[in-house]
Residue, then its C-alpha position, 0 to 999 in steps of 0.5 A: m772137656s774134650d782134648s780134640g781140636g789142637f792146642d790153638s783151640h784151647p782158650h788162653v787165659a791170663l790172670i793178674p793177682s794182687a798182693g797178699m796170700g789171701h788174694l794170691t792163693p785163690f788165684l793160683r788155685l784157679a790157675a791150676s784148675l784152668v790148666q786141668h780144664h785144658c786152658r792155656v794160662t799166663l800168670i802176670t805177677t809183680y816183683p818184688t812181692v810184699s812178703l817172702a811167702e808170696t815169692q816162694h808160693v809163686s815159685h813153687f807154683l811155676s815149678a809145679y806147672p811148667q806149662v803156665t807162662a809167667k810174665r813179670f809186671h814191672l811197676l812205676p816208682f811209687d812214693p808211699n807218702s802220696a797215698n793215704a795208707t800205711d798198710p803194705f798190702l794196700l800200698r802195693w795194690e795202689a802201686i799196681r793200679r797206678s802202673a796198670h796203663l803199662l799192662a797192654p804189652l803183657l796181654s799179647p799174643p791175643l788172649s781169650a780173657l783176662i781174670t783180674d783181682v777185685t782190688l785192681i779192676s777199676a784200673v785194669l778195665p780201661v786197658t782191656i776195653n781198649l784192647h777189646l779183651p774180655n775182663y773177668v773179676l776174681f772176687t776173693a771173699s764171699a758172695r755176701m761180701f760181693s753183694l755189699t761191694a757191688s751195691f756200695p756205690a749206690i748206697v753211698a750216693s743215696k747217703s751223700t749230703s750237700s756238703g759231700s760227706v756220707e752219713f749213715d743214719d741207721d744201724f743197717i745197710e739195705i742190700p736190694g734183694l737180700p737181708r740187710i747188713p749191720l753197719s757194725s759188720v762193714p769193714l772199718a776202712v770203708m767208713d773213712s771216705k778219705s782213706l785209700f781203701a774206701t776210694s778204691f772200694l768205691e771205684n772197684g764197686n762201680s766197675f763190676v757192671k762193665s766187666n764180663g763176669v765175676l768169679i767167686n770161690s763159693f758154691d750153691a749150697l754155701e751161699a744159695d740165696t745170695l748167688v740167686a739174688l746176684n744173678g737175678r739182678r736184684v742186687v745191682a741192675g746190669l750186673p754181669p753173671v756171677y760164677a760160683v767156681g768153688p771150692l777151689l782145690p789146693c794145688e799139688f805143691e801146697k801138699r808138700d811134706d815137711p817136718s812140722t807137718s809130719l809132727i802135727l799129723k803124728w800128734l793128730d793120729d794119736q787123738p780120738e776122732g773129732s776131739v781136736v779143735y784147730v785154732s788158726f787166724g791166718s797168715r797176717l794176724a797176730l794177737s796181742m800178748e794179752q789176747t794170746k794169754d786169754l785164748g790160751d786160758g780159754l783153750l785150757s778151760s774148754g777141756c778140749r784137745f787143741l792144735w793152735v797155730v800162733k803168730g808173732k807178727n802181722v805179716d804173710k811170712e814166718d818170723e823169728e820170734s820164739l814160741k816161748n816169747v809169744l806165749g810165755h813160759e807159764l802158759m807153755e807149761k800149762i798147755k803141753d799136756q792138753g794141746l800142741v802149739v806150733k809157730n811154723w807154716v801148717d798144711q791147713d788142708k791136711v789138718l782140716s781133713h784129719r779125722a781127729v779134727g772136730g772144730f775150727v776156730s778161725h778169723g773168718g778169712w774166706n779161703s779158710l772158711v771154704e776149706a772148712a766147708r769142703h772138709g765138713v768141719p764146724v767153725l767158730v768164727w772170731p772176726h778181726f777186720g775187713d770182710q770177716k764179719i760178713n763172711a762169718e754171717a754167711v757161714e752162720r746162715a749156711g749152718l756151718g758155724m757160729w760167731v760171737r758178735s760181742w767179742g769186739w772188732g779192730t782195736e776193740l778186740r778182746a775176749k776173756g778166757d772163760e768166754i772163749g772156753l765156753k764157746i769152744k765147748d759149745l762148738m765141739a759139743n754141737d751135734f746140729l752144727r756137725e750134721q750141717a757141716k757134713r751136709i755142706e761137705e757132701e754138697a761141696s764134693k758134688a759141686i766140683g764133681v762130674g755134672g756138679s754146679s761149679e764144674r758146669t760153670f767152669k765148662e760154661l766159661i770155657d765155652k765162652w772163651k773158646c768163642n773169643n778165640n774165633t774173634h782174635 
C-alpha cells in the first residue's frame, strides 16, 4: 500500500479482544498485520486478565509494536454469582459486556473503525451505532462455525414451542445454502438455553446483520464453499460482507528463543524428515490422568516418533505440576526412547514448520488448525469441546485431516490406547492427506502473497476505512 498522503490519511482502527488466548492471539496477529498495512492501531484491553499468559502476551506485543496505542478498559465491579456460569473466561466476557456502555471515551479521537471480538458484539454495537462508528467483528473460529452462529437465532425461533422451550426433533441442524450440521457437533453449552453461553450466543448471532462486516482467520482454499455461501447471502439474508483475512501470521515477538524451544528444535533436527507426530491440545485443555495414560500408550503402539506437549491444569498458563506427576514414572520410562515430552510453552509455529514433523494431533482449536494448514501438516483432530467438532469437519472437508467421531465429547471423552495408536499410524502413512496438505500450504501462501485473495481483502477493507476518515 502506498505510504503517501501523510499520517492522517491512514485509517485509525481500534481493536477490543475478549478473554482467552484463543481470542487474544488472532487479535494481536490482526493488529500486527494492520500495522504492516500502515494503519494506525489502538488496542483496548481489560485488566486484570484471566491468566498470566494473556498479560505477558499483551506486554510482549506492545513492546514489539510501540507504534500501537494501548488503552485500558476498566470494568465495573461484577459479582460472578449473578451469572449462570462458572468458567472464568465466560465470566470475563460477561463482565466486559456489562461494562460496554463505558467504552465511548476510549473510542476517541475519531476512529475509522472498531474491530470487536465475537463474544462482545451485541454489547458493543449499541455504543458504536450511537457514535456513528463502523463496527466489524473478528470471528475467532472457522467460517463453518460462523455459518452456525449467524443462522442460529432463526433456527431457535423455528424450533421454539408455545411454552418457550426449544426442541430439536431430529439429528441435524439445517444451514441454508450449506450442508447440514449434526446436532452432536453443536457446542453443548449452546443447547442449554438458560446458560450464559447460550444467551450470549443468541444475542451475538442476532447482531451480525447490524455490523459492518465480519473478519475470519481463514482463506478461500480452506473453506471456499462456506465463504461463497456466506457472501452470497444464502445463509442469512442481509448479512454484511465476510472477509477471509487468513492465515494471520505470528507476530515477531511470538518467535522468541528460549531454552525449551531450543531443546525441542535440537531434538527435531535429529529426526528423519516427516517422521514425527506433534501432539498438543492447546492452552486450556488438560486430559484426565486415565486419558493421558491411554494417549501415551497409543503413541507408543503407533511406532511413530512423537513430540508431546502435556498440561496438568485447564488454564491458559504454565502450571507447577511436574511432568512425572502428570505422566507417571512408568510411562515416562517407556516413552523416553521413542519421543520427547514437554510441559513448557512451545513455539508451535516453529514446530509445525520443521521438516521432521509429518503429522499433528490437535484438539481442533481454529488457530492451531490454520497454522497446520499454513505449514502443510496433516491433522488428526480430536475435538473436546466448543466449536472443535465443527472445525474438525471443516478440516476434513478441505482434505487437510481426519477425525474420529466415536471418541466422545465433553464428559464422555475417552479413547483407548490401541485405537489412538492405529489412527496415528493412519495419519502418518496417508499419502493422500500429505499431498492435500501440501496443496493447501501452497494456497495459503498465495492467499497472503502479493495479489492473493486475503491480501486483496485487506486492501479492500483499508480503502473503506480511508473513506471513513473523510467523514469524521
